[in-house]
C-alpha positions in Angstrom: 5.8 -228.7 -38.2 3.3 -231.5 -38.3 3.8 -235.1 -37.4 2.4 -237.6 -40.0 0.7 -240.6 -38.4 1.9 -242.8 -41.3 5.6 -242.3 -40.4 5.5 -244.9 -37.6 3.5 -247.3 -39.8 6.2 -247.1 -42.5 8.9 -247.7 -39.9 6.9 -250.7 -38.7 6.8 -252.3 -42.2 10.5 -251.7 -43.0 11.6 -253.0 -39.6 9.6 -256.2 -39.9 11.5 -257.2 -43.0 14.8 -257.2 -41.1 14.1 -258.3 -37.5 11.7 -260.3 -35.4 9.5 -257.9 -33.7 8.0 -258.2 -30.2 4.4 -257.0 -30.0 2.0 -255.9 -27.3 -1.4 -254.4 -27.6 -4.2 -253.3 -25.4 -7.8 -252.1 -25.6 -9.7 -250.3 -22.8 -13.1 -248.7 -22.7 -14.7 -246.6 -20.0 -18.2 -245.4 -19.2 -18.8 -242.7 -16.7 -22.0 -241.2 -15.1 -22.1 -238.3 -12.6 -24.6 -236.1 -10.8 -23.1 -232.6 -11.7 -22.4 -230.8 -14.9 -18.9 -232.2 -14.8 -17.5 -235.4 -13.4 -15.8 -235.3 -9.9 -12.3 -234.0 -9.8 -10.3 -237.2 -9.7 -12.4 -239.0 -12.3 -11.1 -236.6 -15.0 -7.9 -235.2 -13.5 -4.5 -236.8 -14.3 -6.0 -239.2 -16.8 -3.4 -238.6 -19.5 -5.9 -236.5 -21.4 -8.1 -239.5 -22.1 -11.0 -238.3 -20.0 -12.2 -234.6 -20.0 -14.5 -233.0 -17.6 -17.7 -233.9 -19.4 -16.7 -237.4 -20.8 -19.2 -240.2 -20.5 -17.5 -242.6 -22.9 -13.8 -243.1 -23.6 -12.0 -245.8 -25.6 -8.4 -246.5 -26.3 -6.7 -248.9 -28.7 -2.9 -249.0 -28.5 0.1 -251.1 -29.4 3.8 -251.2 -29.2 6.3 -253.1 -31.3 10.0 -253.4 -30.5 13.1 -255.3 -31.4 16.5 -255.6 -29.7 19.6 -254.4 -31.5 21.8 -255.7 -28.7 21.1 -257.1 -25.2 20.8 -253.5 -23.8 19.5 -251.5 -26.8 16.3 -251.6 -28.7 14.1 -249.6 -31.1 10.4 -249.3 -30.5 7.3 -247.9 -32.1 4.1 -246.9 -30.4 0.7 -246.1 -31.8 -2.6 -245.5 -29.9 -6.0 -244.2 -31.0 -8.3 -242.5 -28.5 -11.9 -241.5 -28.6 -13.6 -239.5 -25.9 -16.9 -237.6 -26.0 -17.7 -234.4 -24.0 -15.6 -231.3 -24.7 -13.4 -233.3 -27.2 -15.8 -235.7 -29.0 -13.5 -236.9 -31.7 -10.8 -239.5 -32.5 -7.2 -238.5 -31.5 -3.8 -239.9 -31.5 -3.0 -240.9 -27.9 0.5 -241.9 -28.9 2.5 -242.0 -32.2 6.2 -242.3 -31.7 9.5 -243.8 -32.7 11.8 -244.7 -29.8 15.3 -245.8 -29.0 16.5 -247.0 -25.6 19.7 -248.4 -24.2 21.0 -249.0 -20.6 21.0 -245.3 -19.7 19.4 -243.2 -22.5 15.9 -242.9 -24.0 15.1 -241.0 -27.2 11.6 -240.6 -28.7 10.2 -238.7 -31.6 6.5 -238.0 -31.8 3.8 -238.1 -29.3 4.6 -240.4 -26.3 2.9 -240.8 -23.0 5.2 -240.3 -20.0 6.0 -242.8 -17.3 3.6 -242.9 -14.3 5.5 -242.4 -11.0 4.7 -243.1 -7.4 2.3 -245.9 -8.5 -0.2 -243.2 -9.6 -0.7 -241.8 -6.1 0.8 -238.4 -6.7 -1.3 -235.3 -7.6 1.4 -234.1 -9.9 3.5 -237.1 -10.8 7.0 -235.9 -11.9 6.8 -232.2 -10.8 4.4 -229.5 -9.7 4.7 -228.1 -13.3 4.5 -231.4 -15.1 1.7 -233.8 -14.3 -0.3 -236.4 -16.3 -3.3 -234.1 -16.6 -3.1 -233.5 -20.4 -2.5 -235.5 -23.6 1.3 -235.5 -24.5 2.5 -232.9 -26.9 4.4 -234.0 -30.0 8.1 -233.5 -30.0 11.6 -234.8 -29.6 12.9 -236.1 -26.3 16.3 -237.1 -24.9 16.4 -238.3 -21.3 18.5 -240.5 -19.0 16.8 -243.5 -17.6 19.0 -244.0 -14.6 21.7 -242.1 -12.6 24.8 -241.7 -14.7 28.0 -241.6 -12.5 30.7 -239.1 -13.3 32.7 -239.6 -10.1 31.8 -243.2 -9.1 34.2 -243.2 -6.1 32.5 -240.1 -4.6 29.0 -241.4 -5.3 28.2 -238.5 -7.6 25.9 -239.0 -10.5 23.4 -237.0 -12.6 20.1 -237.4 -14.4 19.0 -235.0 -17.2 16.6 -234.4 -20.0 16.2 -232.2 -23.0 12.9 -232.0 -24.9 11.4 -229.8 -27.6 7.7 -229.8 -28.2 5.2 -228.1 -30.5 1.6 -227.3 -29.8 -1.0 -228.3 -32.3 -4.1 -227.3 -30.3 -6.4 -224.3 -30.6 -4.8 -221.6 -28.4 -4.4 -217.8 -28.3 -0.9 -218.0 -29.8 -1.0 -220.8 -32.4 2.2 -222.9 -33.0 3.6 -222.1 -29.6 6.8 -224.1 -29.0 7.6 -225.6 -25.6 11.2 -226.1 -24.5 12.0 -228.3 -21.5 15.2 -229.4 -19.8 16.1 -230.8 -16.4 19.3 -231.6 -14.5 19.5 -233.4 -11.2 22.7 -234.0 -9.2 22.7 -237.2 -7.1 24.9 -238.1 -4.2 24.7 -241.7 -2.8 28.0 -242.2 -1.0 26.4 -242.5 2.4 25.0 -246.0 2.9 21.2 -246.3 2.6 20.7 -242.6 1.7 20.5 -240.9 -1.7 20.3 -237.1 -2.0 19.0 -235.3 -5.1 19.0 -231.6 -6.0 18.1 -230.2 -9.4 16.0 -227.9 -11.5 13.2 -228.2 -14.1 13.0 -225.4 -16.7 10.1 -224.9 -19.2 9.6 -222.2 -21.8 6.7 -221.4 -24.0 8.1 -219.4 -27.0 7.6 -218.6 -30.6 4.3 -218.9 -32.4 2.1 -216.2 -33.9 0.3 -213.7 -31.8 -3.1 -212.4 -33.0 -2.0 -209.0 -31.9 1.7 -208.8 -32.5 2.1 -211.3 -35.4 5.0 -213.7 -35.6 6.9 -213.8 -32.3 10.7 -214.3 -32.0 11.5 -217.9 -33.1 15.0 -217.9 -34.7 17.9 -220.1 -33.6 19.5 -217.1 -31.9 16.2 -216.7 -30.0 16.3 -220.3 -29.1 19.7 -220.0 -27.7 18.5 -217.2 -25.4 15.4 -219.3 -24.5 17.7 -222.2 -23.6 19.9 -220.0 -21.4 16.8 -218.6 -19.6 17.3 -215.0 -20.9 14.2 -212.9 -20.7 13.4 -210.0 -23.0 10.7 -207.6 -21.9 8.1 -205.5 -23.7 5.0 -203.6 -22.8 1.7 -205.2 -23.7 -1.5 -203.4 -22.6 0.4 -201.6 -19.9 2.0 -204.7 -18.4 5.5 -206.1 -18.8 5.6 -209.4 -20.5 8.4 -211.8 -21.7 8.6 -211.6 -25.5 11.3 -214.3 -25.6 9.0 -216.8 -23.9 6.9 -217.6 -20.9 9.5 -219.2 -18.5 8.5 -221.6 -15.7 10.8 -223.5 -13.4 11.1 -225.6 -10.3 13.9 -226.3 -7.9 13.9 -229.9 -6.9 15.2 -231.7 -3.8 14.8 -235.2 -2.5 16.0 -237.9 -0.1 15.6 -241.6 -0.6 16.2 -244.2 2.1 14.7 -247.4 3.6 13.3 -247.9 7.0 12.3 -251.4 8.2 12.4 -252.7 4.6 10.1 -250.0 3.4 11.4 -247.5 0.7 10.9 -243.9 1.8 11.3 -240.8 -0.4 11.0 -237.3 0.8 10.5 -234.7 -2.0 10.3 -231.0 -2.5 9.5 -228.8 -5.5 9.9 -225.0 -5.4 8.0 -223.1 -8.2 9.1 -219.9 -10.0 8.1 -217.9 -13.1 10.4 -214.9 -12.9 13.5 -213.5 -11.1 11.8 -213.1 -7.8 10.8 -216.7 -7.7 14.3 -217.8 -8.7 15.7 -216.0 -5.8 13.1 -217.7 -3.5 11.1 -214.5 -2.8 7.9 -216.6 -3.2 8.8 -219.1 -0.4 7.0 -221.2 0.8 5.2 -221.9 -2.5 5.7 -225.4 -3.8 5.1 -229.1 -3.3 6.2 -231.0 -0.2 5.7 -234.8 0.0 6.6 -238.2 1.3 6.2 -241.5 -0.5 6.5 -244.9 1.3 6.3 -248.2 -0.5 6.8 -251.9 0.3 9.4 -253.6 -1.8 6.8 -256.2 -2.9 3.2 -255.5 -3.7 0.3 -257.6 -2.3 -0.3 -256.1 1.2 -3.5 -254.3 2.2 -1.4 -251.2 2.0 1.7 -251.4 -0.2 2.2 -247.7 -1.0 1.3 -244.5 0.7 1.8 -240.9 -0.4 1.2 -237.5 1.3 1.7 -234.2 -0.5 1.1 -230.6 0.6 0.8 -227.9 -2.1 1.0 -224.2 -1.3 0.9 -221.4 -3.9 -0.5 -218.4 -2.0 2.6 -216.3 -1.6 3.5 -215.6 -5.3 6.2 -213.1 -4.4 3.6 -210.8 -2.9 6.3 -209.0 -0.8 9.0 -208.8 -3.4 10.0 -205.2 -4.3 11.0 -206.3 -7.9 7.4 -207.2 -9.0 4.0 -205.4 -9.1 3.0 -207.3 -6.0 2.3 -210.8 -7.0 3.1 -213.5 -9.6 0.3 -215.2 -11.5 1.2 -218.9 -11.8 0.3 -220.6 -15.1 -1.1 -217.4 -16.6 0.8 -215.1 -19.0 -0.1 -211.8 -20.7 1.3 -212.7 -24.1 0.7 -216.5 -24.1 -2.8 -216.1 -22.8 -3.8 -219.8 -23.0 -1.3 -220.2 -20.2 0.4 -223.3 -19.1 -2.1 -225.6 -20.8 -2.5 -228.0 -23.7 -5.9 -228.7 -25.2 -7.5 -226.5 -22.5 -6.0 -228.7 -19.7 -3.5 -227.6 -17.1 -0.1 -229.2 -17.7 1.0 -228.8 -14.1 -0.8 -229.9 -10.9 -4.5 -229.9 -11.6 -5.4 -228.1 -8.3 -4.7 -225.0 -10.4 -7.6 -224.8 -12.8 -9.3 -222.8 -15.6 -12.4 -220.7 -15.8 -15.8 -221.9 -17.2 -14.6 -221.1 -20.7 -11.5 -223.3 -20.1 -9.2 -220.5 -21.3 -7.7 -218.5 -18.4 -6.5 -219.8 -15.1 -9.0 -218.6 -12.5 -7.5 -220.3 -9.5 -3.8 -220.4 -8.8 -3.7 -219.4 -5.1 -4.5 -222.5 -3.2 -3.5 -224.8 -0.3 -4.0 -228.5 -0.7 -3.5 -231.7 1.3 -3.4 -234.9 -0.8 -3.2 -238.5 0.2 -2.8 -241.6 -2.0 -3.0 -245.2 -0.9 -2.7 -248.4 -2.9 -2.7 -252.1 -2.0 -4.5 -255.4 -2.3 -7.9 -255.8 -0.6 -9.0 -259.2 0.6 -5.8 -260.7 -1.0 -7.3 -260.4 -4.5 -8.6 -256.9 -5.3 -6.0 -254.3 -6.3 -7.1 -250.8 -5.4 -6.0 -247.1 -5.5 -7.5 -244.5 -3.2 -7.0 -240.7 -3.6 -8.3 -238.1 -1.2 -7.6 -234.4 -1.5 -8.7 -231.4 0.6 -8.0 -228.0 -0.8 -8.8 -224.4 -0.2 -9.1 -222.1 -3.2 -8.3 -218.4 -3.1 -8.7 -217.4 -6.8 -6.0 -215.6 -8.9 -4.5 -212.2 -9.5 -6.9 -210.0 -11.4 -9.5 -212.8 -11.7 -11.6 -212.5 -8.6 -11.3 -214.3 -5.3 -12.7 -217.8 -4.9 -13.5 -218.8 -1.3 -14.4 -222.4 -1.3 -13.1 -225.6 0.3 -13.3 -228.9 -1.6 -12.9 -232.5 -0.5 -12.3 -234.8 -3.5 -12.2 -238.6 -3.2 -11.6 -241.4 -5.7 -11.5 -245.2 -5.5 -10.3 -247.5 -8.3 -11.0 -251.1 -7.6 -9.9 -254.0 -9.9 -12.8 -256.4 -9.3 -12.1 -259.0 -12.1 -8.9 -260.3 -13.6 -9.2 -263.1 -16.1 -9.7 -263.0 -19.9 -10.1 -259.2 -19.4 -10.0 -256.9 -16.5 -12.9 -254.9 -14.9 -12.3 -251.8 -12.8 -15.0 -250.0 -10.8 -14.3 -246.3 -10.2 -16.2 -244.0 -7.9 -15.5 -240.4 -7.0 -17.0 -237.5 -5.1 -16.5 -233.8 -4.6 -17.9 -232.2 -1.4 -17.8 -228.4 -1.9 -18.4 -225.8 0.8 -20.5 -223.4 -1.3 -22.2 -225.8 -3.7 -24.0 -229.2 -3.9 -22.0 -232.4 -3.7 -21.0 -234.0 -6.9 -20.9 -237.8 -7.2 -19.7 -240.0 -10.1 -19.0 -243.6 -11.0 -17.5 -245.4 -13.9 -16.6 -248.9 -15.1 -13.5 -249.7 -17.2 -13.0 -252.8 -19.3 -9.4 -253.6 -20.4 -7.9 -256.5 -22.4 -4.5 -257.4 -23.6 -4.8 -258.2 -27.3 -1.4 -259.9 -27.9 
């Protein structure tokens, strides 16, 4: 299935004859220089796929048109064109979607960028499996936009999503499909405290293997994928999941406020098989705290600390061959990637050929800070310290890396100018420094 870029344009023309549209548009261009063969980590990571590791120039032209059906419901259309040099070096669709949204539900069809959370300070945004590190895949998405109460008197609500994507990149198994769903149960009966528990579930399935041909992709297979059922087969002496590459995460969180500051404590467990689902890989996952002021404009108006740990990988579980292999898969060998970029937390990364995950055993501390310097200069500061230990069957990395990044908005008038600097200090290699300048302008 391919998405035609002219479909949103046709919708735009038809809509404009029946309703008054609201428009917004934006242009941004970025230039980057760096001392190493690739730019520093945070200059190219979590950039929504708009900057790759060897980009020097990136440009984005985007627009959104919408009109209200009722006071709480509207249709929208988004279209964005992206150019970046380096590994990509071509024009791409950054976005191309049709959308509908009301007071509690959002639906989109096409390629749509996802919402940035935690003011852009997190290393993985929504979840350890689902960051902003890659360009969005095209697909169909249904998700709640707020808690939906099913027992209001008891303070019980839920948030959920169901999404189906296709992959249109060059990968080992072409036309791989990606299924995603989530369900979070929310309890807020206690004053000033909100508890959340839930699960995220992803499956890569279907497609055509260069070795085994067309893989299971019928509706009956989809039902098994949806229910998380796993079929096993033997590929080159190793058991693989022929009904998909399943990944998941248990989620927990607490929200409260302390001295007028919003505080959120969050946790993501990670699993890829039965041992992980039964918590045999504990303590692997993401642990974090996010603190934000109710109003922006202070020297520090938001702070985030996250700790990532993925070294266990069910190494002591009797039900496995000794260890998991996060984001890798024997059948879907391109792994948990899209366009050779990790879909999850970017601390897990690929080899020099940008094909197989070479490092998924790591420990990382990450800090993000944002605020307003000198009462007029918005900034974002990221600092990460991580230890890399390689991956199962892929050698053992033994390096420590300190990565820093500063984005400073130095001019806001007819257009905006942001200065960006980054650095990687590596224990067994030379330091890598980089700098960039970004020019942005609202068009209408």
